[in-house]
C-alpha positions in Angstrom: 129.1 8.1 -70.6 130.7 5.5 -68.3 132.5 2.5 -69.8 130.0 0.0 -68.3 127.1 2.1 -69.5 128.5 2.3 -73.0 129.2 -1.5 -73.1 125.6 -2.2 -72.0 124.3 0.2 -74.7 126.4 -1.5 -77.4 125.1 -4.9 -76.3 121.5 -3.7 -76.7 122.4 -2.3 -80.1 124.0 -5.6 -81.2 120.8 -7.4 -80.0 118.7 -5.1 -82.2 121.0 -5.8 -85.2 120.3 -9.5 -84.8 117.0 -8.9 -86.5 118.7 -7.5 -89.6 121.9 -9.7 -89.7 120.2 -12.8 -91.3 119.1 -10.7 -94.3 122.6 -9.3 -94.7 124.2 -12.7 -94.4 122.1 -14.2 -97.2 124.0 -11.9 -99.5 127.4 -12.4 -97.9 127.4 -9.3 -95.8 127.2 -8.2 -92.1 127.6 -5.2 -89.9 129.6 -4.5 -86.8 129.1 -1.8 -84.1 132.3 0.2 -83.9 131.4 2.9 -81.4 128.7 5.0 -79.9 129.5 8.7 -79.7 128.7 11.0 -76.8 125.7 12.2 -78.8 124.4 8.6 -79.0 125.2 8.2 -82.7 126.0 4.6 -83.5 129.0 4.1 -85.8 128.9 0.9 -87.8 131.2 -0.9 -90.1 129.9 -2.8 -93.1 131.4 -6.2 -93.6 131.6 -8.6 -96.5 129.6 -7.7 -99.6 127.9 -4.8 -97.8 131.1 -2.8 -98.1 130.7 -2.3 -101.9 127.0 -2.7 -102.2 125.2 0.2 -103.9 122.1 -0.6 -101.8 123.9 -0.1 -98.4 122.4 3.3 -97.9 118.9 1.9 -98.4 119.7 -0.9 -96.0 121.0 1.6 -93.5 117.8 3.7 -93.5 115.2 1.0 -94.0 116.7 -1.8 -91.9 119.6 -1.0 -89.6 118.6 2.5 -88.4 114.9 1.5 -87.9 115.8 -1.7 -86.0 118.3 0.0 -83.7 116.2 3.2 -83.0 113.1 1.1 -82.5 114.7 -1.0 -79.8 117.2 1.4 -78.4 115.3 4.8 -78.3 118.2 6.8 -76.8 120.1 6.3 -80.1 119.9 9.6 -82.1 121.4 8.3 -85.4 123.4 5.7 -87.2 126.4 6.2 -89.6 128.7 4.0 -91.5 132.5 4.5 -91.2 133.2 2.6 -94.5 131.5 1.5 -97.7 129.6 3.3 -100.4 127.9 6.5 -99.3 129.6 6.5 -95.9 
């Protein structure tokens, strides 16, 4: 994937995460896109209280993954690089 293509993809992923971020920020957390692999797997980093939250896996599947994959269909998965259940 070309650098410009990857940057555009990350921007679209970030825009999709804007739907979820307000819910994370209420509890003192957030999420950051770290990378997108050649297999179109999004790697995220939990921030704030999300790092140690035992609900982060539920948030990943029920919020983050659905939001990203619903708006950026070429994404094949999402994984966290830190936090509980990474």
